[in-house]
C-alpha positions in Angstrom: 27.6 -4.6 -6.2 26.5 -1.1 -7.3 22.8 0.1 -7.0 21.4 1.2 -10.6 18.3 2.7 -8.7 20.6 5.4 -7.4 19.2 8.3 -9.2 15.3 7.1 -7.7 16.5 7.9 -4.1 14.5 10.6 -3.0 17.3 11.3 -0.2 19.9 11.8 -3.0 22.3 10.0 -1.0 24.8 7.6 -3.1 25.7 4.4 -1.9 29.3 4.4 -3.2 29.7 7.7 -0.9 29.5 5.6 1.8 31.4 2.6 0.6 35.0 2.1 2.4 36.7 -0.5 4.3 37.4 0.3 7.9 39.5 -2.1 10.1 38.9 -4.8 7.5 35.2 -4.5 7.3 33.2 -3.1 4.7 30.7 -0.1 5.2 27.8 0.5 2.9 24.3 2.4 2.7 21.1 1.0 2.8 17.5 2.1 1.5 14.5 1.3 3.3 11.6 1.8 1.1 7.6 1.4 1.7 5.0 1.0 0.0 4.1 4.3 -0.4 7.7 5.3 -1.7 8.9 6.8 1.3 12.7 6.1 2.5 15.0 5.8 5.5 18.7 5.5 4.6 21.1 3.9 7.1 24.8 3.0 7.3 26.1 0.3 9.1 28.8 2.3 10.4 27.4 3.2 13.7 24.1 1.9 12.6 23.6 5.9 11.4 20.4 7.2 10.2 21.2 9.4 7.1 17.8 10.1 6.2 14.0 9.8 6.6 11.7 11.0 3.9 8.3 12.0 4.7 5.8 14.5 3.6 4.6 17.6 5.0 0.6 18.3 5.4 1.1 19.5 1.5 2.8 16.4 0.5 6.2 18.0 0.3 8.6 15.2 1.1 11.7 16.2 2.9 14.5 14.7 5.2 13.5 15.2 8.8 16.9 14.0 10.5 20.0 15.0 10.7 22.7 13.1 8.8 25.9 12.7 7.0 26.3 12.6 3.4 29.4 10.2 3.3 31.6 7.9 5.3 34.2 10.5 5.4 31.5 12.4 7.1 30.3 9.9 9.2 33.9 9.1 10.8 35.3 12.9 11.1 32.1 14.9 11.8 32.1 17.3 14.5 29.1 15.6 16.4 30.1 11.9 16.9 26.7 10.6 17.8 24.7 12.4 15.2 21.7 9.8 14.4 24.1 6.8 15.4 23.4 3.9 17.9 24.8 4.1 21.0 26.2 1.5 23.2 27.3 -0.3 25.5 26.0 2.5 27.6 23.6 5.2 26.7 24.3 8.6 28.3 26.5 8.9 31.3 27.7 7.1 34.1 29.4 9.1 37.3 33.2 9.2 37.2 33.0 6.3 34.9 32.4 4.2 37.8 30.5 1.2 38.9 30.4 -2.1 41.1 29.2 -5.1 39.7 29.9 -8.7 41.8 31.7 -6.7 44.6 34.2 -5.5 41.9 34.8 -2.0 40.4 35.1 -1.1 36.9 36.5 1.9 35.6 35.2 3.2 32.1 36.7 6.2 30.3 36.2 9.9 31.1 35.1 11.2 27.9 32.5 14.0 28.7 34.6 16.0 31.5 34.6 13.6 34.5 32.0 11.5 33.4 31.6 8.4 31.2 29.3 8.8 28.2 27.5 7.1 25.4 29.6 3.9 25.6 33.5 5.4 25.7 36.3 6.6 23.2 35.0 4.3 20.7 31.3 3.2 21.1 28.6 1.6 18.9 28.6 4.8 17.1 31.9 4.3 15.6 31.9 0.5 15.1 31.2 -0.9 11.6 28.1 -3.7 11.8 27.5 -6.4 10.2 24.3 -6.1 7.9 21.9 -8.0 6.3 19.0 -6.5 4.3 15.9 -8.2 4.8 13.5 -7.1 1.6 12.8 -3.5 0.9 11.6 -2.7 4.6 14.0 -3.9 7.1 17.6 -4.2 8.2 19.2 -6.1 10.6 22.4 -4.9 12.2 25.2 -7.2 14.2 28.1 -7.3 16.1 29.4 -8.7 19.1 31.4 -6.6 21.7 34.3 -8.2 23.0 35.2 -8.8 26.6 36.4 -5.8 28.1 35.8 -3.5 25.0 35.8 -0.1 26.6 36.0 -1.2 29.7 32.8 -3.3 29.9 32.7 -7.0 31.4 31.3 -9.8 29.4 30.9 -10.5 26.0 27.8 -8.6 24.5 26.2 -9.9 21.1 23.4 -7.4 19.9 20.9 -7.3 17.2 19.2 -4.2 16.0 16.5 -4.3 13.3 15.4 -1.1 11.5 12.0 -1.8 9.6 9.9 0.9 8.1 6.6 0.3 7.9 3.9 1.4 5.5 2.4 3.8 8.1 6.0 5.9 7.8 6.8 4.2 11.2 10.5 3.5 11.8 10.7 0.7 14.3 13.9 -0.4 15.9 14.0 -3.6 18.1 17.1 -4.5 19.9 18.3 -8.0 21.2 21.5 -8.5 23.2 22.3 -11.3 25.1 26.1 -11.8 27.5 28.0 -14.7 28.5 29.2 -13.0 31.8 26.9 -10.7 34.5 27.5 -7.2 32.8 25.6 -3.8 32.5 23.6 -2.3 29.2 21.9 0.2 27.9 21.4 0.7 24.5 19.5 3.7 22.4 19.5 5.3 19.1 20.7 9.0 19.2 18.4 10.1 16.2 18.2 14.4 15.7 14.8 14.9 14.4 14.1 18.3 12.3 10.5 18.0 11.4 10.9 21.0 9.5 13.2 19.4 7.2 17.0 19.8 7.0 18.3 22.7 5.1 20.9 25.4 5.1 20.6 26.3 7.8 18.1 23.9 9.5 15.2 26.0 11.4 15.2 26.0 14.8 12.6 23.5 17.0 11.7 26.8 19.3 8.0 27.3 17.7 7.5 23.1 17.7 5.5 21.6 20.6 6.3 18.9 22.5 4.1 16.3 24.9 5.8 13.8 27.4 3.9 11.1 28.9 5.8 11.7 32.2 4.8 13.4 35.6 8.6 12.9 37.0 12.0 13.7 35.8 15.6 13.3 37.0 17.4 16.6 37.9 21.2 16.6 37.4 24.2 18.2 38.6 26.3 20.7 36.8 27.8 17.6 35.1 24.6 16.2 33.8 24.5 13.2 36.4 21.2 12.9 38.0 21.4 13.9 41.7 19.2 10.8 42.9 16.2 12.8 43.3 12.9 11.7 41.1 11.2 15.3 40.9 7.4 15.8 39.8 7.5 17.9 36.8 4.4 19.7 37.8 5.4 23.5 38.6 8.9 23.5 36.5 10.1 24.1 32.9 10.1 20.5 32.3 6.5 20.0 32.7 5.3 18.7 29.0 2.3 16.5 29.9 0.5 19.0 27.6 1.7 20.1 24.6 4.0 22.8 25.0 6.5 24.8 22.6 10.4 24.1 23.1 10.7 28.1 23.3 8.4 28.6 26.2 10.8 27.4 28.8 14.3 26.5 27.4 15.6 29.9 28.3 13.9 29.9 31.8 15.5 31.3 35.2 16.1 27.7 36.4 19.5 26.2 37.7 18.5 22.8 35.7 17.9 24.7 32.4 21.0 26.4 32.9 22.7 23.2 33.5 21.7 21.8 30.5 22.0 24.6 28.4 18.3 23.9 27.4 16.6 20.5 27.7 18.9 17.6 28.1 17.2 15.3 31.0 15.9 12.2 31.3 12.0 11.7 31.9 10.5 8.8 34.1 7.6 7.6 31.7 4.5 6.8 32.8 4.1 3.0 33.1 1.4 0.7 33.9 3.9 -2.3 33.9 7.5 -2.4 33.4 8.7 -3.0 29.8 5.0 -2.4 28.3 5.3 -0.8 24.8 3.7 2.5 25.4 3.2 6.1 24.5 6.3 8.2 25.3 6.4 11.5 23.4 4.7 13.8 20.7 6.6 16.5 18.7 4.3 18.7 16.2 5.6 21.4 13.7 3.1 23.8 13.2 5.0 25.2 10.0 5.2 21.7 8.0 2.4 19.8 9.9 4.5 17.0 10.4 4.1 15.0 13.5 6.3 12.4 15.3 5.1 10.1 18.0 7.3 8.0 20.0 6.5 4.7 21.7 9.1 2.7 23.8 9.3 -0.3 25.9 12.2 1.7 28.1 11.3 3.3 31.6 13.2 6.7 30.3 13.3 9.2 27.7 16.2 11.8 27.3 15.0 14.9 26.0 17.8 16.6 24.3 17.4 20.1 22.1 20.6 20.3 20.3 22.1 22.6 22.7 25.6 22.3 21.5 25.1 22.0 17.8 27.4 24.7 16.1 26.2 25.2 12.7 28.2 22.0 11.2 27.7 20.3 7.6 25.4 17.1 7.1 23.8 15.7 3.9 23.0 17.5 0.7 24.7 20.8 2.0 22.4 21.1 5.2 23.8 22.6 8.2 22.9 22.0 11.8 22.5 24.8 13.9 22.0 25.5 17.6 18.6 24.4 18.6 17.6 23.0 15.0 16.8 19.3 16.3 15.3 17.3 19.2 16.5 14.0 20.3 14.2 11.8 22.4 16.4 9.0 23.4 14.6 5.9 24.8 16.6 4.3 27.4 17.3 3.5 30.9 18.2 5.9 33.3 21.5 8.1 33.5 23.9 6.5 36.4 21.7 3.8 36.8 24.6 1.2 38.1 25.3 3.7 40.9 21.3 3.9 41.8 20.3 0.7 42.8 16.6 2.0 43.0 16.7 3.0 39.3 15.3 0.5 37.1 18.1 -2.7 36.7 20.7 -2.4 33.9 22.1 -5.7 35.0 22.1 -8.5 32.2 23.2 -11.5 33.0 23.7 -15.0 31.2 20.8 -16.7 29.8 18.6 -13.4 29.8 18.0 -11.4 26.9 18.2 -7.5 26.8 15.3 -6.7 24.6 13.9 -3.2 23.6 11.3 -1.7 20.9 11.4 1.7 20.1 9.0 3.3 17.5 9.2 6.5 15.8 6.2 7.2 13.9 5.5 10.1 11.3 2.6 12.0 9.9 1.0 15.4 8.9 -1.7 17.1 9.3 
């Protein structure tokens, strides 16, 4: 079925450029459009968000997420996690090892000595079953088979994307298992509030606020040391709005380890699992603001410190520090830190997460 309203897409992306058959499953592009006429474009390959079209303070609409222009770019791009779903495990596990029920599991080591983002072929590189439920909502579903990427248990996952009339992108995750396992899902959206371009501007002048009094320091391989440290008096203090550029080159061991910000924050919560304010990023140039709310206990702040200028949708290029990621998740290496919030999912339980990205301009 071809979409006859292609030319009406604000994002300029064409469905046929995303249509292929991979391992017997069809890929496509889905456009969510709210009543104001703004858009989010999502592929069922990896749950990749390819465009978020929202206005600046003058009403000028631009794409504020780094995404790909075709299924070929999605499958062979230089950044495999560019604005995709991440699973079964978001972030890192030390040496890819963890114990569960007295048994040691070994996962792929795909990030130096550690496991990262679900392994060699994670959720970012899978074709999901897609069902568009009206103009503003898309459900993606897949069953991660027993033993996939070394994880125990079969994991049945549904991720629902909704784009509201308030320019909120709501991502809701549901998962269940038939055997005790670990799970940590997230979305690795690369936000560029100034709008993607060639080249996409740096985020250094954008201000950020994070609702966290503590963060997790890491070793040189980005694995948490196990300490939970106060942000006060460190470059990681975003309790009040602060430009990324202010401390991103600070003479600080942690900053040097991450080549900038690439750390997990312990979000301030009244109670476990409550939906609460996590972070706010503001671009003074365009007036656009992004707010993040989540039920998750942690937020990984990443400032695109490894971007190399690779190409994306509509001729855009994505240089060093041209995006910010606000990845709502449980803490890295949680299976090996019993005092971190639990990531264990048992049969009969349901994994649930809700994260909201709200766009506005002033």
